[in-house]
BAPAVEX-949571 format. One record per residue (C-alpha): residue in one letter; x, y, z; chain. Coordinates in nm, 2 decimals. Example, Ala and Ser with C-alpha at 12.3 -4.5 7.8 and 13.67 -1.06 7.14 Angstrom:
<nodes>
<node><fimi>a</fimi><u>1.23</u><v>-0.45</v><w>0.78</w><zafi>A</zafi></node>
<node><fimi>s</fimi><u>1.37</u><v>-0.11</v><w>0.71</w><zafi>A</zafi></node>
</nodes>
This chain:
<nodes>
<node><fimi>x</fimi><u>26.01</u><v>-3.31</v><w>-8.47</w><zafi>A</zafi></node>
<node><fimi>x</fimi><u>25.64</u><v>-3.31</v><w>-8.52</w><zafi>A</zafi></node>
<node><fimi>x</fimi><u>25.50</u><v>-2.96</v><w>-8.48</w><zafi>A</zafi></node>
<node><fimi>x</fimi><u>25.19</u><v>-2.89</v><w>-8.27</w><zafi>A</zafi></node>
<node><fimi>x</fimi><u>24.97</u><v>-2.85</v><w>-8.58</w><zafi>A</zafi></node>
<node><fimi>x</fimi><u>25.05</u><v>-3.20</v><w>-8.70</w><zafi>A</zafi></node>
<node><fimi>x</fimi><u>24.99</u><v>-3.35</v><w>-8.36</w><zafi>A</zafi></node>
<node><fimi>x</fimi><u>24.65</u><v>-3.17</v><w>-8.32</w><zafi>A</zafi></node>
<node><fimi>x</fimi><u>24.55</u><v>-3.27</v><w>-8.68</w><zafi>A</zafi></node>
<node><fimi>x</fimi><u>24.63</u><v>-3.64</v><w>-8.61</w><zafi>A</zafi></node>
<node><fimi>x</fimi><u>24.44</u><v>-3.64</v><w>-8.27</w><zafi>A</zafi></node>
<node><fimi>x</fimi><u>24.14</u><v>-3.45</v><w>-8.43</w><zafi>A</zafi></node>
<node><fimi>x</fimi><u>24.13</u><v>-3.71</v><w>-8.71</w><zafi>A</zafi></node>
<node><fimi>x</fimi><u>24.07</u><v>-4.01</v><w>-8.48</w><zafi>A</zafi></node>
<node><fimi>x</fimi><u>23.72</u><v>-4.13</v><w>-8.54</w><zafi>A</zafi></node>
<node><fimi>x</fimi><u>23.46</u><v>-4.23</v><w>-8.27</w><zafi>A</zafi></node>
<node><fimi>x</fimi><u>23.39</u><v>-4.53</v><w>-8.49</w><zafi>A</zafi></node>
<node><fimi>x</fimi><u>23.53</u><v>-4.69</v><w>-8.80</w><zafi>A</zafi></node>
<node><fimi>x</fimi><u>23.87</u><v>-4.60</v><w>-8.96</w><zafi>A</zafi></node>
<node><fimi>x</fimi><u>24.03</u><v>-4.29</v><w>-9.10</w><zafi>A</zafi></node>
<node><fimi>x</fimi><u>24.32</u><v>-4.36</v><w>-9.35</w><zafi>A</zafi></node>
<node><fimi>x</fimi><u>24.62</u><v>-4.13</v><w>-9.36</w><zafi>A</zafi></node>
<node><fimi>x</fimi><u>24.77</u><v>-4.33</v><w>-9.65</w><zafi>A</zafi></node>
<node><fimi>x</fimi><u>24.74</u><v>-4.68</v><w>-9.80</w><zafi>A</zafi></node>
<node><fimi>x</fimi><u>24.91</u><v>-4.84</v><w>-9.49</w><zafi>A</zafi></node>
<node><fimi>x</fimi><u>24.83</u><v>-4.61</v><w>-9.21</w><zafi>A</zafi></node>
<node><fimi>x</fimi><u>24.49</u><v>-4.57</v><w>-9.05</w><zafi>A</zafi></node>
<node><fimi>x</fimi><u>24.35</u><v>-4.48</v><w>-8.71</w><zafi>A</zafi></node>
<node><fimi>x</fimi><u>24.05</u><v>-4.62</v><w>-8.52</w><zafi>A</zafi></node>
<node><fimi>x</fimi><u>23.87</u><v>-4.52</v><w>-8.19</w><zafi>A</zafi></node>
<node><fimi>x</fimi><u>24.15</u><v>-4.68</v><w>-7.98</w><zafi>A</zafi></node>
<node><fimi>x</fimi><u>24.43</u><v>-4.52</v><w>-8.17</w><zafi>A</zafi></node>
<node><fimi>x</fimi><u>24.45</u><v>-4.20</v><w>-7.95</w><zafi>A</zafi></node>
<node><fimi>x</fimi><u>24.55</u><v>-4.41</v><w>-7.65</w><zafi>A</zafi></node>
<node><fimi>x</fimi><u>24.79</u><v>-4.63</v><w>-7.85</w><zafi>A</zafi></node>
<node><fimi>x</fimi><u>24.98</u><v>-4.35</v><w>-8.02</w><zafi>A</zafi></node>
<node><fimi>x</fimi><u>25.01</u><v>-4.13</v><w>-7.70</w><zafi>A</zafi></node>
<node><fimi>x</fimi><u>25.11</u><v>-4.43</v><w>-7.49</w><zafi>A</zafi></node>
<node><fimi>x</fimi><u>25.38</u><v>-4.53</v><w>-7.74</w><zafi>A</zafi></node>
<node><fimi>x</fimi><u>25.53</u><v>-4.19</v><w>-7.75</w><zafi>A</zafi></node>
<node><fimi>x</fimi><u>25.49</u><v>-4.15</v><w>-7.37</w><zafi>A</zafi></node>
<node><fimi>x</fimi><u>25.66</u><v>-4.49</v><w>-7.31</w><zafi>A</zafi></node>
<node><fimi>x</fimi><u>25.97</u><v>-4.36</v><w>-7.49</w><zafi>A</zafi></node>
<node><fimi>x</fimi><u>25.97</u><v>-4.03</v><w>-7.30</w><zafi>A</zafi></node>
<node><fimi>x</fimi><u>25.93</u><v>-4.22</v><w>-6.97</w><zafi>A</zafi></node>
<node><fimi>x</fimi><u>26.22</u><v>-4.45</v><w>-7.07</w><zafi>A</zafi></node>
<node><fimi>x</fimi><u>26.44</u><v>-4.16</v><w>-7.15</w><zafi>A</zafi></node>
<node><fimi>x</fimi><u>26.35</u><v>-4.00</v><w>-6.82</w><zafi>A</zafi></node>
<node><fimi>x</fimi><u>26.43</u><v>-4.32</v><w>-6.62</w><zafi>A</zafi></node>
<node><fimi>x</fimi><u>26.76</u><v>-4.36</v><w>-6.79</w><zafi>A</zafi></node>
<node><fimi>x</fimi><u>26.86</u><v>-4.00</v><w>-6.74</w><zafi>A</zafi></node>
<node><fimi>x</fimi><u>26.76</u><v>-4.00</v><w>-6.38</w><zafi>A</zafi></node>
<node><fimi>x</fimi><u>26.96</u><v>-4.32</v><w>-6.32</w><zafi>A</zafi></node>
<node><fimi>x</fimi><u>26.66</u><v>-4.53</v><w>-6.22</w><zafi>A</zafi></node>
<node><fimi>x</fimi><u>26.77</u><v>-4.78</v><w>-6.49</w><zafi>A</zafi></node>
<node><fimi>x</fimi><u>27.08</u><v>-4.83</v><w>-6.70</w><zafi>A</zafi></node>
<node><fimi>x</fimi><u>26.90</u><v>-4.88</v><w>-7.03</w><zafi>A</zafi></node>
<node><fimi>x</fimi><u>26.56</u><v>-4.92</v><w>-7.17</w><zafi>A</zafi></node>
<node><fimi>x</fimi><u>26.38</u><v>-5.10</v><w>-7.45</w><zafi>A</zafi></node>
<node><fimi>x</fimi><u>26.03</u><v>-4.99</v><w>-7.56</w><zafi>A</zafi></node>
<node><fimi>x</fimi><u>25.83</u><v>-5.24</v><w>-7.76</w><zafi>A</zafi></node>
<node><fimi>x</fimi><u>25.56</u><v>-5.01</v><w>-7.88</w><zafi>A</zafi></node>
<node><fimi>x</fimi><u>25.31</u><v>-5.00</v><w>-8.16</w><zafi>A</zafi></node>
<node><fimi>x</fimi><u>25.28</u><v>-4.81</v><w>-8.38</w><zafi>A</zafi></node>
<node><fimi>x</fimi><u>25.66</u><v>-4.82</v><w>-8.41</w><zafi>A</zafi></node>
<node><fimi>x</fimi><u>25.72</u><v>-4.48</v><w>-8.56</w><zafi>A</zafi></node>
<node><fimi>x</fimi><u>26.03</u><v>-4.52</v><w>-8.79</w><zafi>A</zafi></node>
<node><fimi>x</fimi><u>25.83</u><v>-4.43</v><w>-9.10</w><zafi>A</zafi></node>
<node><fimi>x</fimi><u>25.64</u><v>-4.13</v><w>-8.96</w><zafi>A</zafi></node>
<node><fimi>x</fimi><u>25.76</u><v>-3.81</v><w>-9.13</w><zafi>A</zafi></node>
<node><fimi>x</fimi><u>25.78</u><v>-3.47</v><w>-8.95</w><zafi>A</zafi></node>
<node><fimi>x</fimi><u>25.44</u><v>-3.36</v><w>-9.10</w><zafi>A</zafi></node>
<node><fimi>x</fimi><u>25.26</u><v>-3.68</v><w>-9.19</w><zafi>A</zafi></node>
<node><fimi>x</fimi><u>25.19</u><v>-4.04</v><w>-9.10</w><zafi>A</zafi></node>
<node><fimi>x</fimi><u>25.33</u><v>-4.31</v><w>-9.32</w><zafi>A</zafi></node>
<node><fimi>x</fimi><u>25.39</u><v>-4.69</v><w>-9.33</w><zafi>A</zafi></node>
<node><fimi>x</fimi><u>25.18</u><v>-4.78</v><w>-9.02</w><zafi>A</zafi></node>
<node><fimi>x</fimi><u>25.35</u><v>-4.50</v><w>-8.82</w><zafi>A</zafi></node>
<node><fimi>x</fimi><u>25.18</u><v>-4.19</v><w>-8.68</w><zafi>A</zafi></node>
<node><fimi>x</fimi><u>25.44</u><v>-4.03</v><w>-8.46</w><zafi>A</zafi></node>
<node><fimi>x</fimi><u>25.82</u><v>-4.11</v><w>-8.48</w><zafi>A</zafi></node>
<node><fimi>x</fimi><u>25.85</u><v>-4.23</v><w>-8.12</w><zafi>A</zafi></node>
<node><fimi>x</fimi><u>26.23</u><v>-4.26</v><w>-8.14</w><zafi>A</zafi></node>
<node><fimi>x</fimi><u>26.26</u><v>-3.90</v><w>-8.26</w><zafi>A</zafi></node>
<node><fimi>x</fimi><u>26.02</u><v>-3.79</v><w>-7.99</w><zafi>A</zafi></node>
<node><fimi>x</fimi><u>26.25</u><v>-3.96</v><w>-7.73</w><zafi>A</zafi></node>
<node><fimi>x</fimi><u>26.56</u><v>-3.81</v><w>-7.89</w><zafi>A</zafi></node>
<node><fimi>x</fimi><u>26.41</u><v>-3.46</v><w>-7.89</w><zafi>A</zafi></node>
<node><fimi>x</fimi><u>26.30</u><v>-3.51</v><w>-7.53</w><zafi>A</zafi></node>
<node><fimi>x</fimi><u>26.65</u><v>-3.62</v><w>-7.42</w><zafi>A</zafi></node>
<node><fimi>x</fimi><u>26.79</u><v>-3.30</v><w>-7.58</w><zafi>A</zafi></node>
<node><fimi>x</fimi><u>26.53</u><v>-3.05</v><w>-7.47</w><zafi>A</zafi></node>
<node><fimi>x</fimi><u>26.47</u><v>-3.18</v><w>-7.11</w><zafi>A</zafi></node>
<node><fimi>x</fimi><u>26.79</u><v>-3.35</v><w>-7.02</w><zafi>A</zafi></node>
<node><fimi>x</fimi><u>27.04</u><v>-3.14</v><w>-7.22</w><zafi>A</zafi></node>
<node><fimi>x</fimi><u>27.18</u><v>-3.44</v><w>-7.41</w><zafi>A</zafi></node>
<node><fimi>x</fimi><u>27.41</u><v>-3.31</v><w>-7.68</w><zafi>A</zafi></node>
<node><fimi>x</fimi><u>27.43</u><v>-3.62</v><w>-7.91</w><zafi>A</zafi></node>
<node><fimi>x</fimi><u>27.18</u><v>-3.89</v><w>-7.99</w><zafi>A</zafi></node>
<node><fimi>x</fimi><u>27.25</u><v>-4.22</v><w>-8.17</w><zafi>A</zafi></node>
<node><fimi>x</fimi><u>26.96</u><v>-4.42</v><w>-8.32</w><zafi>A</zafi></node>
<node><fimi>x</fimi><u>27.03</u><v>-4.78</v><w>-8.42</w><zafi>A</zafi></node>
<node><fimi>x</fimi><u>26.74</u><v>-4.94</v><w>-8.61</w><zafi>A</zafi></node>
<node><fimi>x</fimi><u>26.74</u><v>-5.31</v><w>-8.69</w><zafi>A</zafi></node>
<node><fimi>x</fimi><u>26.46</u><v>-5.33</v><w>-8.94</w><zafi>A</zafi></node>
<node><fimi>x</fimi><u>26.33</u><v>-5.51</v><w>-9.25</w><zafi>A</zafi></node>
<node><fimi>x</fimi><u>26.28</u><v>-5.19</v><w>-9.45</w><zafi>A</zafi></node>
<node><fimi>x</fimi><u>26.41</u><v>-4.84</v><w>-9.49</w><zafi>A</zafi></node>
<node><fimi>x</fimi><u>26.32</u><v>-4.63</v><w>-9.19</w><zafi>A</zafi></node>
<node><fimi>x</fimi><u>26.21</u><v>-4.33</v><w>-9.40</w><zafi>A</zafi></node>
<node><fimi>x</fimi><u>26.10</u><v>-4.13</v><w>-9.09</w><zafi>A</zafi></node>
<node><fimi>x</fimi><u>26.44</u><v>-4.15</v><w>-8.93</w><zafi>A</zafi></node>
<node><fimi>x</fimi><u>26.59</u><v>-4.03</v><w>-9.25</w><zafi>A</zafi></node>
<node><fimi>x</fimi><u>26.37</u><v>-3.72</v><w>-9.24</w><zafi>A</zafi></node>
<node><fimi>x</fimi><u>26.38</u><v>-3.66</v><w>-8.87</w><zafi>A</zafi></node>
<node><fimi>x</fimi><u>26.76</u><v>-3.64</v><w>-8.85</w><zafi>A</zafi></node>
<node><fimi>x</fimi><u>26.73</u><v>-3.31</v><w>-9.04</w><zafi>A</zafi></node>
<node><fimi>x</fimi><u>26.45</u><v>-3.19</v><w>-8.82</w><zafi>A</zafi></node>
<node><fimi>x</fimi><u>26.64</u><v>-3.29</v><w>-8.50</w><zafi>A</zafi></node>
<node><fimi>x</fimi><u>26.96</u><v>-3.12</v><w>-8.60</w><zafi>A</zafi></node>
<node><fimi>x</fimi><u>26.77</u><v>-2.79</v><w>-8.58</w><zafi>A</zafi></node>
<node><fimi>x</fimi><u>26.80</u><v>-2.84</v><w>-8.21</w><zafi>A</zafi></node>
<node><fimi>x</fimi><u>27.13</u><v>-2.79</v><w>-8.04</w><zafi>A</zafi></node>
<node><fimi>x</fimi><u>27.31</u><v>-3.11</v><w>-8.09</w><zafi>A</zafi></node>
<node><fimi>x</fimi><u>27.36</u><v>-3.40</v><w>-8.33</w><zafi>A</zafi></node>
<node><fimi>x</fimi><u>27.19</u><v>-3.71</v><w>-8.44</w><zafi>A</zafi></node>
<node><fimi>x</fimi><u>27.32</u><v>-4.02</v><w>-8.60</w><zafi>A</zafi></node>
<node><fimi>x</fimi><u>27.09</u><v>-4.30</v><w>-8.73</w><zafi>A</zafi></node>
<node><fimi>x</fimi><u>27.24</u><v>-4.63</v><w>-8.83</w><zafi>A</zafi></node>
<node><fimi>x</fimi><u>27.07</u><v>-4.95</v><w>-8.92</w><zafi>A</zafi></node>
<node><fimi>x</fimi><u>27.08</u><v>-5.28</v><w>-9.08</w><zafi>A</zafi></node>
<node><fimi>x</fimi><u>26.81</u><v>-5.40</v><w>-9.31</w><zafi>A</zafi></node>
<node><fimi>x</fimi><u>26.72</u><v>-5.70</v><w>-9.53</w><zafi>A</zafi></node>
<node><fimi>x</fimi><u>26.48</u><v>-5.58</v><w>-9.79</w><zafi>A</zafi></node>
<node><fimi>x</fimi><u>26.21</u><v>-5.82</v><w>-9.90</w><zafi>A</zafi></node>
<node><fimi>x</fimi><u>26.03</u><v>-5.59</v><w>-10.14</w><zafi>A</zafi></node>
<node><fimi>x</fimi><u>26.09</u><v>-5.49</v><w>-10.50</w><zafi>A</zafi></node>
<node><fimi>x</fimi><u>26.13</u><v>-5.12</v><w>-10.44</w><zafi>A</zafi></node>
<node><fimi>x</fimi><u>26.43</u><v>-5.13</v><w>-10.22</w><zafi>A</zafi></node>
<node><fimi>x</fimi><u>26.78</u><v>-5.29</v><w>-10.26</w><zafi>A</zafi></node>
<node><fimi>x</fimi><u>26.77</u><v>-5.66</v><w>-10.14</w><zafi>A</zafi></node>
<node><fimi>x</fimi><u>27.04</u><v>-5.60</v><w>-9.89</w><zafi>A</zafi></node>
<node><fimi>x</fimi><u>27.15</u><v>-5.27</v><w>-9.74</w><zafi>A</zafi></node>
<node><fimi>x</fimi><u>27.34</u><v>-5.11</v><w>-9.46</w><zafi>A</zafi></node>
<node><fimi>x</fimi><u>27.29</u><v>-4.74</v><w>-9.40</w><zafi>A</zafi></node>
<node><fimi>x</fimi><u>27.45</u><v>-4.48</v><w>-9.18</w><zafi>A</zafi></node>
<node><fimi>x</fimi><u>27.28</u><v>-4.14</v><w>-9.17</w><zafi>A</zafi></node>
<node><fimi>x</fimi><u>27.47</u><v>-3.85</v><w>-9.02</w><zafi>A</zafi></node>
<node><fimi>x</fimi><u>27.33</u><v>-3.52</v><w>-8.90</w><zafi>A</zafi></node>
<node><fimi>x</fimi><u>27.55</u><v>-3.21</v><w>-8.90</w><zafi>A</zafi></node>
<node><fimi>x</fimi><u>27.75</u><v>-3.13</v><w>-8.59</w><zafi>A</zafi></node>
</nodes>
């Protein structure tokens, strides 16, 4: 998961005006603090509502999406990996032993790939599966992937 230093570094980098670039694709502006905290918070709230039985399932359409964010850096338009934040919350707060992540995407979710190793440090197990149709030259044109954490 993202450690406190990374979260504080990101929040401190948000400018009062203009843009700050973390990489070629990922930048933050004055409104980014609210956006990134609300995106992660929406996933946490969704997990809480499902676990309490208030709803049977939840879908969070949040931006930035998060599936490219690595444990220690923003990447590919993603600042925090919101799905990994939700998975860690489910494990730490609600005692969920296993988490499955299914990502229907148009590119490789590099952050999920890295986060599965980070999350398995917690008690439990994470599986990420996805379906992707690549449109860029640096990835296979069609791919299906299944990533397994260690049990």
